[in-house]
PyMOL Python script that loads the backbone (N, CA, C, O; Angstrom):
from pymol import cmd

cmd.read_pdbstr("""\
ATOM      1  N   UNK A   1     128.520  53.143 104.905  1.00  0.00           N
ATOM      2  CA  UNK A   1     129.570  53.903 104.248  1.00  0.00           C
ATOM      3  C   UNK A   1     129.143  55.327 103.975  1.00  0.00           C
ATOM      4  O   UNK A   1     128.032  55.741 104.308  1.00  0.00           O
ATOM      5  N   UNK A   2     130.036  56.059 103.369  1.00  0.00           N
ATOM      6  CA  UNK A   2     129.759  57.442 103.007  1.00  0.00           C
ATOM      7  C   UNK A   2     129.167  57.500 101.606  1.00  0.00           C
ATOM      8  O   UNK A   2     129.422  56.621 100.783  1.00  0.00           O
ATOM      9  N   UNK A   3     128.371  58.542 101.332  1.00  0.00           N
ATOM     10  CA  UNK A   3     127.837  58.696  99.976  1.00  0.00           C
ATOM     11  C   UNK A   3     128.961  58.881  98.963  1.00  0.00           C
ATOM     12  O   UNK A   3     129.955  59.553  99.238  1.00  0.00           O
ATOM     13  N   UNK A   4     128.791  58.275  97.786  1.00  0.00           N
ATOM     14  CA  UNK A   4     129.756  58.454  96.706  1.00  0.00           C
ATOM     15  C   UNK A   4     129.328  59.582  95.775  1.00  0.00           C
ATOM     16  O   UNK A   4     130.163  60.179  95.096  1.00  0.00           O
ATOM     17  N   UNK A   5     128.022  59.878  95.741  1.00  0.00           N
ATOM     18  CA  UNK A   5     127.516  60.963  94.899  1.00  0.00           C
ATOM     19  C   UNK A   5     126.186  61.417  95.463  1.00  0.00           C
ATOM     20  O   UNK A   5     125.333  60.599  95.806  1.00  0.00           O
ATOM     21  N   UNK A   6     126.017  62.715  95.556  1.00  0.00           N
ATOM     22  CA  UNK A   6     124.748  63.311  95.960  1.00  0.00           C
ATOM     23  C   UNK A   6     124.375  64.314  94.883  1.00  0.00           C
ATOM     24  O   UNK A   6     125.147  65.223  94.579  1.00  0.00           O
ATOM     25  N   UNK A   7     123.196  64.149  94.309  1.00  0.00           N
ATOM     26  CA  UNK A   7     122.697  65.066  93.286  1.00  0.00           C
ATOM     27  C   UNK A   7     121.562  65.882  93.886  1.00  0.00           C
ATOM     28  O   UNK A   7     120.547  65.330  94.312  1.00  0.00           O
ATOM     29  N   UNK A   8     121.740  67.206  93.917  1.00  0.00           N
ATOM     30  CA  UNK A   8     120.704  68.115  94.404  1.00  0.00           C
ATOM     31  C   UNK A   8     120.126  68.828  93.192  1.00  0.00           C
ATOM     32  O   UNK A   8     120.852  69.502  92.460  1.00  0.00           O
ATOM     33  N   UNK A   9     118.817  68.684  92.975  1.00  0.00           N
ATOM     34  CA  UNK A   9     118.152  69.286  91.827  1.00  0.00           C
ATOM     35  C   UNK A   9     117.150  70.315  92.316  1.00  0.00           C
ATOM     36  O   UNK A   9     116.239  69.996  93.080  1.00  0.00           O
ATOM     37  N   UNK A  10     117.326  71.552  91.871  1.00  0.00           N
ATOM     38  CA  UNK A  10     116.403  72.623  92.225  1.00  0.00           C
ATOM     39  C   UNK A  10     115.317  72.778  91.174  1.00  0.00           C
ATOM     40  O   UNK A  10     115.539  72.560  89.983  1.00  0.00           O
ATOM     41  N   UNK A  11     114.136  73.161  91.646  1.00  0.00           N
ATOM     42  CA  UNK A  11     112.977  73.364  90.775  1.00  0.00           C
ATOM     43  C   UNK A  11     112.304  74.686  91.132  1.00  0.00           C
ATOM     44  O   UNK A  11     112.486  75.203  92.234  1.00  0.00           O
ATOM     45  N   UNK A  12     111.531  75.225  90.202  1.00  0.00           N
ATOM     46  CA  UNK A  12     110.794  76.464  90.423  1.00  0.00           C
ATOM     47  C   UNK A  12     109.366  76.305  89.901  1.00  0.00           C
ATOM     48  O   UNK A  12     109.069  75.409  89.111  1.00  0.00           O
ATOM     49  N   UNK A  13     108.491  77.202  90.367  1.00  0.00           N
ATOM     50  CA  UNK A  13     107.138  77.206  89.796  1.00  0.00           C
ATOM     51  C   UNK A  13     107.134  78.073  88.532  1.00  0.00           C
ATOM     52  O   UNK A  13     108.191  78.513  88.080  1.00  0.00           O
ATOM     53  N   UNK A  14     105.958  78.317  87.966  1.00  0.00           N
ATOM     54  CA  UNK A  14     105.891  79.019  86.675  1.00  0.00           C
ATOM     55  C   UNK A  14     105.720  80.528  86.824  1.00  0.00           C
ATOM     56  O   UNK A  14     105.614  81.227  85.816  1.00  0.00           O
ATOM     57  N   UNK A  15     105.689  81.052  88.054  1.00  0.00           N
ATOM     58  CA  UNK A  15     105.666  82.511  88.198  1.00  0.00           C
ATOM     59  C   UNK A  15     107.066  83.013  87.861  1.00  0.00           C
ATOM     60  O   UNK A  15     108.054  82.370  88.214  1.00  0.00           O
ATOM     61  N   UNK A  16     107.158  84.128  87.198  1.00  0.00           N
ATOM     62  CA  UNK A  16     108.449  84.603  86.693  1.00  0.00           C
ATOM     63  C   UNK A  16     108.731  83.952  85.348  1.00  0.00           C
ATOM     64  O   UNK A  16     108.137  82.929  85.010  1.00  0.00           O
ATOM     65  N   UNK A  17     109.644  84.551  84.577  1.00  0.00           N
ATOM     66  CA  UNK A  17     109.908  83.985  83.252  1.00  0.00           C
ATOM     67  C   UNK A  17     110.846  82.783  83.357  1.00  0.00           C
ATOM     68  O   UNK A  17     111.489  82.563  84.383  1.00  0.00           O
ATOM     69  N   UNK A  18     110.905  82.022  82.284  1.00  0.00           N
ATOM     70  CA  UNK A  18     111.644  80.754  82.294  1.00  0.00           C
ATOM     71  C   UNK A  18     113.118  80.959  82.614  1.00  0.00           C
ATOM     72  O   UNK A  18     113.700  80.174  83.363  1.00  0.00           O
ATOM     73  N   UNK A  19     113.733  82.007  82.056  1.00  0.00           N
ATOM     74  CA  UNK A  19     115.161  82.248  82.297  1.00  0.00           C
ATOM     75  C   UNK A  19     115.404  82.573  83.769  1.00  0.00           C
ATOM     76  O   UNK A  19     116.356  82.065  84.362  1.00  0.00           O
ATOM     77  N   UNK A  20     114.563  83.408  84.361  1.00  0.00           N
ATOM     78  CA  UNK A  20     114.684  83.729  85.786  1.00  0.00           C
ATOM     79  C   UNK A  20     114.574  82.454  86.623  1.00  0.00           C
ATOM     80  O   UNK A  20     115.318  82.261  87.584  1.00  0.00           O
ATOM     81  N   UNK A  21     113.636  81.589  86.240  1.00  0.00           N
ATOM     82  CA  UNK A  21     113.387  80.378  87.027  1.00  0.00           C
ATOM     83  C   UNK A  21     114.547  79.384  86.968  1.00  0.00           C
ATOM     84  O   UNK A  21     114.745  78.612  87.907  1.00  0.00           O
ATOM     85  N   UNK A  22     115.315  79.392  85.876  1.00  0.00           N
ATOM     86  CA  UNK A  22     116.534  78.578  85.838  1.00  0.00           C
ATOM     87  C   UNK A  22     117.495  79.054  86.921  1.00  0.00           C
ATOM     88  O   UNK A  22     118.028  78.248  87.684  1.00  0.00           O
ATOM     89  N   UNK A  23     117.716  80.360  86.986  1.00  0.00           N
ATOM     90  CA  UNK A  23     118.599  80.908  88.012  1.00  0.00           C
ATOM     91  C   UNK A  23     118.088  80.630  89.410  1.00  0.00           C
ATOM     92  O   UNK A  23     118.856  80.277  90.306  1.00  0.00           O
ATOM     93  N   UNK A  24     116.777  80.791  89.593  1.00  0.00           N
ATOM     94  CA  UNK A  24     116.169  80.538  90.897  1.00  0.00           C
ATOM     95  C   UNK A  24     116.355  79.078  91.307  1.00  0.00           C
ATOM     96  O   UNK A  24     116.696  78.794  92.456  1.00  0.00           O
ATOM     97  N   UNK A  25     116.137  78.171  90.390  1.00  0.00           N
ATOM     98  CA  UNK A  25     116.276  76.749  90.723  1.00  0.00           C
ATOM     99  C   UNK A  25     117.729  76.402  91.028  1.00  0.00           C
ATOM    100  O   UNK A  25     117.997  75.561  91.886  1.00  0.00           O
ATOM    101  N   UNK A  26     118.673  77.043  90.331  1.00  0.00           N
ATOM    102  CA  UNK A  26     120.091  76.837  90.641  1.00  0.00           C
ATOM    103  C   UNK A  26     120.415  77.339  92.051  1.00  0.00           C
ATOM    104  O   UNK A  26     121.135  76.673  92.795  1.00  0.00           O
ATOM    105  N   UNK A  27     119.887  78.510  92.419  1.00  0.00           N
ATOM    106  CA  UNK A  27     120.121  79.041  93.767  1.00  0.00           C
ATOM    107  C   UNK A  27     119.492  78.144  94.820  1.00  0.00           C
ATOM    108  O   UNK A  27     120.061  77.941  95.892  1.00  0.00           O
ATOM    109  N   UNK A  28     118.327  77.612  94.516  1.00  0.00           N
ATOM    110  CA  UNK A  28     117.649  76.713  95.457  1.00  0.00           C
ATOM    111  C   UNK A  28     118.494  75.463  95.697  1.00  0.00           C
ATOM    112  O   UNK A  28     118.655  75.030  96.838  1.00  0.00           O
ATOM    113  N   UNK A  29     119.030  74.887  94.631  1.00  0.00           N
ATOM    114  CA  UNK A  29     119.895  73.712  94.767  1.00  0.00           C
ATOM    115  C   UNK A  29     121.143  74.056  95.577  1.00  0.00           C
ATOM    116  O   UNK A  29     121.561  73.270  96.428  1.00  0.00           O
ATOM    117  N   UNK A  30     121.739  75.215  95.324  1.00  0.00           N
ATOM    118  CA  UNK A  30     122.939  75.635  96.041  1.00  0.00           C
ATOM    119  C   UNK A  30     122.660  75.804  97.533  1.00  0.00           C
ATOM    120  O   UNK A  30     123.484  75.423  98.365  1.00  0.00           O
ATOM    121  N   UNK A  31     121.508  76.371  97.873  1.00  0.00           N
ATOM    122  CA  UNK A  31     121.148  76.556  99.278  1.00  0.00           C
ATOM    123  C   UNK A  31     121.052  75.219  99.995  1.00  0.00           C
ATOM    124  O   UNK A  31     121.520  75.083 101.126  1.00  0.00           O
ATOM    125  N   UNK A  32     120.443  74.225  99.337  1.00  0.00           N
ATOM    126  CA  UNK A  32     120.327  72.895  99.936  1.00  0.00           C
ATOM    127  C   UNK A  32     121.703  72.248 100.066  1.00  0.00           C
ATOM    128  O   UNK A  32     122.009  71.641 101.093  1.00  0.00           O
ATOM    129  N   UNK A  33     122.529  72.374  99.038  1.00  0.00           N
ATOM    130  CA  UNK A  33     123.882  71.803  99.093  1.00  0.00           C
ATOM    131  C   UNK A  33     124.686  72.438 100.228  1.00  0.00           C
ATOM    132  O   UNK A  33     125.389  71.739 100.957  1.00  0.00           O
ATOM    133  N   UNK A  34     124.583  73.749 100.375  1.00  0.00           N
ATOM    134  CA  UNK A  34     125.302  74.437 101.451  1.00  0.00           C
ATOM    135  C   UNK A  34     124.825  73.941 102.812  1.00  0.00           C
ATOM    136  O   UNK A  34     125.626  73.791 103.735  1.00  0.00           O
ATOM    137  N   UNK A  35     123.528  73.688 102.940  1.00  0.00           N
ATOM    138  CA  UNK A  35     122.995  73.170 104.207  1.00  0.00           C
ATOM    139  C   UNK A  35     123.542  71.771 104.492  1.00  0.00           C
ATOM    140  O   UNK A  35     123.869  71.457 105.637  1.00  0.00           O
ATOM    141  N   UNK A  36     123.643  70.931 103.464  1.00  0.00           N
ATOM    142  CA  UNK A  36     124.204  69.594 103.654  1.00  0.00           C
ATOM    143  C   UNK A  36     125.654  69.680 104.113  1.00  0.00           C
ATOM    144  O   UNK A  36     126.062  68.970 105.032  1.00  0.00           O
ATOM    145  N   UNK A  37     126.435  70.553 103.469  1.00  0.00           N
ATOM    146  CA  UNK A  37     127.842  70.710 103.837  1.00  0.00           C
ATOM    147  C   UNK A  37     127.958  71.220 105.273  1.00  0.00           C
ATOM    148  O   UNK A  37     128.837  70.789 106.019  1.00  0.00           O
ATOM    149  N   UNK A  38     127.071  72.137 105.659  1.00  0.00           N
ATOM    150  CA  UNK A  38     127.127  72.668 107.023  1.00  0.00           C
ATOM    151  C   UNK A  38     126.823  71.598 108.063  1.00  0.00           C
ATOM    152  O   UNK A  38     127.163  71.748 109.237  1.00  0.00           O
ATOM    153  N   UNK A  39     126.177  70.510 107.623  1.00  0.00           N
ATOM    154  CA  UNK A  39     125.876  69.389 108.514  1.00  0.00           C
ATOM    155  C   UNK A  39     126.929  68.283 108.428  1.00  0.00           C
ATOM    156  O   UNK A  39     126.758  67.210 109.006  1.00  0.00           O
ATOM    157  N   UNK A  40     128.017  68.551 107.702  1.00  0.00           N
ATOM    158  CA  UNK A  40     129.126  67.609 107.678  1.00  0.00           C
ATOM    159  C   UNK A  40     129.242  66.743 106.443  1.00  0.00           C
ATOM    160  O   UNK A  40     130.117  65.880 106.378  1.00  0.00           O
ATOM    161  N   UNK A  41     128.375  66.953 105.458  1.00  0.00           N
ATOM    162  CA  UNK A  41     128.471  66.172 104.219  1.00  0.00           C
ATOM    163  C   UNK A  41     129.656  66.693 103.402  1.00  0.00           C
ATOM    164  O   UNK A  41     129.874  67.901 103.320  1.00  0.00           O
ATOM    165  N   UNK A  42     130.415  65.783 102.803  1.00  0.00           N
ATOM    166  CA  UNK A  42     131.554  66.136 101.956  1.00  0.00           C
ATOM    167  C   UNK A  42     131.064  66.823 100.680  1.00  0.00           C
ATOM    168  O   UNK A  42     130.410  66.204  99.841  1.00  0.00           O
ATOM    169  N   UNK A  43     131.389  68.105 100.549  1.00  0.00           N
ATOM    170  CA  UNK A  43     130.953  68.862  99.378  1.00  0.00           C
ATOM    171  C   UNK A  43     131.493  68.323  98.072  1.00  0.00           C
ATOM    172  O   UNK A  43     130.925  68.591  97.013  1.00  0.00           O
ATOM    173  N   UNK A  44     132.595  67.558  98.124  1.00  0.00           N
ATOM    174  CA  UNK A  44     133.191  67.016  96.913  1.00  0.00           C
ATOM    175  C   UNK A  44     132.333  65.982  96.207  1.00  0.00           C
ATOM    176  O   UNK A  44     132.565  65.691  95.034  1.00  0.00           O
ATOM    177  N   UNK A  45     131.341  65.417  96.899  1.00  0.00           N
ATOM    178  CA  UNK A  45     130.486  64.411  96.263  1.00  0.00           C
ATOM    179  C   UNK A  45     129.148  64.998  95.802  1.00  0.00           C
ATOM    180  O   UNK A  45     128.308  64.279  95.262  1.00  0.00           O
ATOM    181  N   UNK A  46     128.952  66.304  96.014  1.00  0.00           N
ATOM    182  CA  UNK A  46     127.672  66.938  95.687  1.00  0.00           C
ATOM    183  C   UNK A  46     127.715  67.538  94.286  1.00  0.00           C
ATOM    184  O   UNK A  46     128.629  68.291  93.951  1.00  0.00           O
ATOM    185  N   UNK A  47     126.717  67.198  93.469  1.00  0.00           N
ATOM    186  CA  UNK A  47     126.507  67.811  92.161  1.00  0.00           C
ATOM    187  C   UNK A  47     125.189  68.573  92.209  1.00  0.00           C
ATOM    188  O   UNK A  47     124.259  68.180  92.913  1.00  0.00           O
ATOM    189  N   UNK A  48     125.119  69.669  91.453  1.00  0.00           N
ATOM    190  CA  UNK A  48     123.931  70.519  91.441  1.00  0.00           C
ATOM    191  C   UNK A  48     123.345  70.609  90.041  1.00  0.00           C
ATOM    192  O   UNK A  48     124.070  70.616  89.046  1.00  0.00           O
ATOM    193  N   UNK A  49     122.022  70.677  89.982  1.00  0.00           N
ATOM    194  CA  UNK A  49     121.326  70.950  88.725  1.00  0.00           C
ATOM    195  C   UNK A  49     120.160  71.868  89.021  1.00  0.00           C
ATOM    196  O   UNK A  49     119.547  71.786  90.086  1.00  0.00           O
ATOM    197  N   UNK A  50     119.855  72.737  88.081  1.00  0.00           N
ATOM    198  CA  UNK A  50     118.662  73.567  88.165  1.00  0.00           C
ATOM    199  C   UNK A  50     117.775  73.281  86.972  1.00  0.00           C
ATOM    200  O   UNK A  50     118.201  73.427  85.826  1.00  0.00           O
ATOM    201  N   UNK A  51     116.554  72.879  87.233  1.00  0.00           N
ATOM    202  CA  UNK A  51     115.639  72.502  86.139  1.00  0.00           C
ATOM    203  C   UNK A  51     114.608  73.590  85.839  1.00  0.00           C
ATOM    204  O   UNK A  51     113.767  73.425  84.956  1.00  0.00           O
ATOM    205  N   UNK A  52     114.674  74.708  86.579  1.00  0.00           N
ATOM    206  CA  UNK A  52     113.715  75.777  86.326  1.00  0.00           C
ATOM    207  C   UNK A  52     112.292  75.293  86.504  1.00  0.00           C
ATOM    208  O   UNK A  52     111.964  74.627  87.486  1.00  0.00           O
ATOM    209  N   UNK A  53     111.443  75.639  85.534  1.00  0.00           N
ATOM    210  CA  UNK A  53     110.027  75.268  85.597  1.00  0.00           C
ATOM    211  C   UNK A  53     109.706  74.100  84.666  1.00  0.00           C
ATOM    212  O   UNK A  53     108.558  73.923  84.259  1.00  0.00           O
ATOM    213  N   UNK A  54     110.735  73.293  84.327  1.00  0.00           N
ATOM    214  CA  UNK A  54     110.546  72.253  83.308  1.00  0.00           C
ATOM    215  C   UNK A  54     109.990  70.944  83.847  1.00  0.00           C
ATOM    216  O   UNK A  54     109.496  70.130  83.066  1.00  0.00           O
ATOM    217  N   UNK A  55     110.054  70.715  85.142  1.00  0.00           N
ATOM    218  CA  UNK A  55     109.575  69.440  85.704  1.00  0.00           C
ATOM    219  C   UNK A  55     108.688  69.734  86.904  1.00  0.00           C
ATOM    220  O   UNK A  55     109.098  69.561  88.051  1.00  0.00           O
ATOM    221  N   UNK A  56     107.493  70.171  86.632  1.00  0.00           N
ATOM    222  CA  UNK A  56     106.577  70.588  87.691  1.00  0.00           C
ATOM    223  C   UNK A  56     106.034  69.386  88.464  1.00  0.00           C
ATOM    224  O   UNK A  56     105.639  68.385  87.868  1.00  0.00           O
ATOM    225  N   UNK A  57     106.018  69.492  89.791  1.00  0.00           N
ATOM    226  CA  UNK A  57     105.400  68.447  90.618  1.00  0.00           C
ATOM    227  C   UNK A  57     103.877  68.514  90.472  1.00  0.00           C
ATOM    228  O   UNK A  57     103.202  67.486  90.424  1.00  0.00           O
ATOM    229  N   UNK A  58     103.351  69.730  90.403  1.00  0.00           N
ATOM    230  CA  UNK A  58     101.920  69.950  90.175  1.00  0.00           C
ATOM    231  C   UNK A  58     101.794  70.829  88.924  1.00  0.00           C
ATOM    232  O   UNK A  58     102.085  72.024  88.979  1.00  0.00           O
ATOM    233  N   UNK A  59     101.364  70.251  87.808  1.00  0.00           N
ATOM    234  CA  UNK A  59     101.265  71.036  86.571  1.00  0.00           C
ATOM    235  C   UNK A  59     100.334  72.234  86.737  1.00  0.00           C
ATOM    236  O   UNK A  59      99.234  72.115  87.276  1.00  0.00           O
ATOM    237  N   UNK A  60     100.796  73.383  86.266  1.00  0.00           N
ATOM    238  CA  UNK A  60     100.004  74.610  86.303  1.00  0.00           C
ATOM    239  C   UNK A  60     100.192  75.359  84.992  1.00  0.00           C
ATOM    240  O   UNK A  60     101.078  75.045  84.198  1.00  0.00           O
ATOM    241  N   UNK A  61      99.342  76.351  84.786  1.00  0.00           N
ATOM    242  CA  UNK A  61      99.530  77.256  83.656  1.00  0.00           C
ATOM    243  C   UNK A  61     100.728  78.154  83.941  1.00  0.00           C
ATOM    244  O   UNK A  61     101.218  78.211  85.069  1.00  0.00           O
ATOM    245  N   UNK A  62     101.198  78.857  82.906  1.00  0.00           N
ATOM    246  CA  UNK A  62     102.308  79.775  83.089  1.00  0.00           C
ATOM    247  C   UNK A  62     101.890  80.910  84.024  1.00  0.00           C
ATOM    248  O   UNK A  62     100.751  81.375  83.986  1.00  0.00           O
ATOM    249  N   UNK A  63     102.826  81.343  84.857  1.00  0.00           N
ATOM    250  CA  UNK A  63     102.565  82.476  85.728  1.00  0.00           C
ATOM    251  C   UNK A  63     101.879  82.136  87.037  1.00  0.00           C
ATOM    252  O   UNK A  63     101.466  83.037  87.766  1.00  0.00           O
ATOM    253  N   UNK A  64     101.748  80.846  87.352  1.00  0.00           N
ATOM    254  CA  UNK A  64     101.033  80.425  88.567  1.00  0.00           C
ATOM    255  C   UNK A  64     102.017  80.183  89.705  1.00  0.00           C
ATOM    256  O   UNK A  64     103.008  79.471  89.542  1.00  0.00           O
ATOM    257  N   UNK A  65     101.730  80.784  90.863  1.00  0.00           N
ATOM    258  CA  UNK A  65     102.525  80.538  92.062  1.00  0.00           C
ATOM    259  C   UNK A  65     102.030  79.241  92.697  1.00  0.00           C
ATOM    260  O   UNK A  65     100.875  79.151  93.111  1.00  0.00           O
ATOM    261  N   UNK A  66     102.903  78.240  92.773  1.00  0.00           N
ATOM    262  CA  UNK A  66     102.532  76.927  93.313  1.00  0.00           C
ATOM    263  C   UNK A  66     103.631  76.435  94.242  1.00  0.00           C
ATOM    264  O   UNK A  66     104.698  76.032  93.779  1.00  0.00           O
ATOM    265  N   UNK A  67     103.382  76.462  95.562  1.00  0.00           N
ATOM    266  CA  UNK A  67     104.426  76.062  96.516  1.00  0.00           C
ATOM    267  C   UNK A  67     104.994  74.665  96.273  1.00  0.00           C
ATOM    268  O   UNK A  67     106.183  74.447  96.502  1.00  0.00           O
ATOM    269  N   UNK A  68     104.178  73.713  95.816  1.00  0.00           N
ATOM    270  CA  UNK A  68     104.686  72.348  95.601  1.00  0.00           C
ATOM    271  C   UNK A  68     105.741  72.294  94.502  1.00  0.00           C
ATOM    272  O   UNK A  68     106.551  71.368  94.464  1.00  0.00           O
ATOM    273  N   UNK A  69     105.737  73.281  93.609  1.00  0.00           N
ATOM    274  CA  UNK A  69     106.716  73.295  92.529  1.00  0.00           C
ATOM    275  C   UNK A  69     108.010  74.000  92.928  1.00  0.00           C
ATOM    276  O   UNK A  69     108.998  73.941  92.196  1.00  0.00           O
ATOM    277  N   UNK A  70     108.013  74.661  94.074  1.00  0.00           N
ATOM    278  CA  UNK A  70     109.223  75.322  94.589  1.00  0.00           C
ATOM    279  C   UNK A  70     109.909  74.346  95.527  1.00  0.00           C
ATOM    280  O   UNK A  70     109.603  74.298  96.719  1.00  0.00           O
ATOM    281  N   UNK A  71     110.841  73.566  94.983  1.00  0.00           N
ATOM    282  CA  UNK A  71     111.386  72.465  95.767  1.00  0.00           C
ATOM    283  C   UNK A  71     112.787  72.109  95.289  1.00  0.00           C
ATOM    284  O   UNK A  71     113.247  72.557  94.239  1.00  0.00           O
ATOM    285  N   UNK A  72     113.445  71.289  96.096  1.00  0.00           N
ATOM    286  CA  UNK A  72     114.702  70.666  95.682  1.00  0.00           C
ATOM    287  C   UNK A  72     114.599  69.185  96.043  1.00  0.00           C
ATOM    288  O   UNK A  72     114.016  68.818  97.063  1.00  0.00           O
ATOM    289  N   UNK A  73     115.169  68.354  95.194  1.00  0.00           N
ATOM    290  CA  UNK A  73     115.237  66.927  95.484  1.00  0.00           C
ATOM    291  C   UNK A  73     116.685  66.558  95.730  1.00  0.00           C
ATOM    292  O   UNK A  73     117.597  67.193  95.199  1.00  0.00           O
ATOM    293  N   UNK A  74     116.893  65.533  96.534  1.00  0.00           N
ATOM    294  CA  UNK A  74     118.241  65.064  96.863  1.00  0.00           C
ATOM    295  C   UNK A  74     118.304  63.568  96.564  1.00  0.00           C
ATOM    296  O   UNK A  74     117.558  62.782  97.148  1.00  0.00           O
ATOM    297  N   UNK A  75     119.191  63.180  95.658  1.00  0.00           N
ATOM    298  CA  UNK A  75     119.421  61.766  95.353  1.00  0.00           C
ATOM    299  C   UNK A  75     120.791  61.401  95.894  1.00  0.00           C
ATOM    300  O   UNK A  75     121.789  62.043  95.566  1.00  0.00           O
ATOM    301  N   UNK A  76     120.838  60.369  96.723  1.00  0.00           N
ATOM    302  CA  UNK A  76     122.069  59.949  97.377  1.00  0.00           C
ATOM    303  C   UNK A  76     122.453  58.556  96.894  1.00  0.00           C
ATOM    304  O   UNK A  76     121.668  57.614  97.007  1.00  0.00           O
ATOM    305  N   UNK A  77     123.671  58.430  96.353  1.00  0.00           N
ATOM    306  CA  UNK A  77     124.192  57.115  95.941  1.00  0.00           C
ATOM    307  C   UNK A  77     125.280  56.691  96.913  1.00  0.00           C
ATOM    308  O   UNK A  77     126.118  57.498  97.315  1.00  0.00           O
ATOM    309  N   UNK A  78     125.259  55.414  97.287  1.00  0.00           N
ATOM    310  CA  UNK A  78     126.283  54.845  98.152  1.00  0.00           C
ATOM    311  C   UNK A  78     127.121  53.846  97.398  1.00  0.00           C
ATOM    312  O   UNK A  78     128.042  53.258  97.967  1.00  0.00           O
TER     313      UNK A  78
END
""", "prot")
cmd.dss("prot")
cmd.show_as("cartoon", "prot")
cmd.util.cbc("prot")
cmd.orient("prot")
């Protein structure tokens, strides 16, 4: 069947201030959602969240550039 809900969550590393990173993580999630739609996924089932630097994949001190923390996750429910 088709997905009933897709949640795209954007994340950022700790370089840049926390407020900037919220915006960055939102843009990251939007970019992934747009890519899914361009591949034929129904945009009506996609929800977006930006978590900024609040859920680091690799914990670092503030101000650290860490590629593993610059990511988006996709959760698909059927």
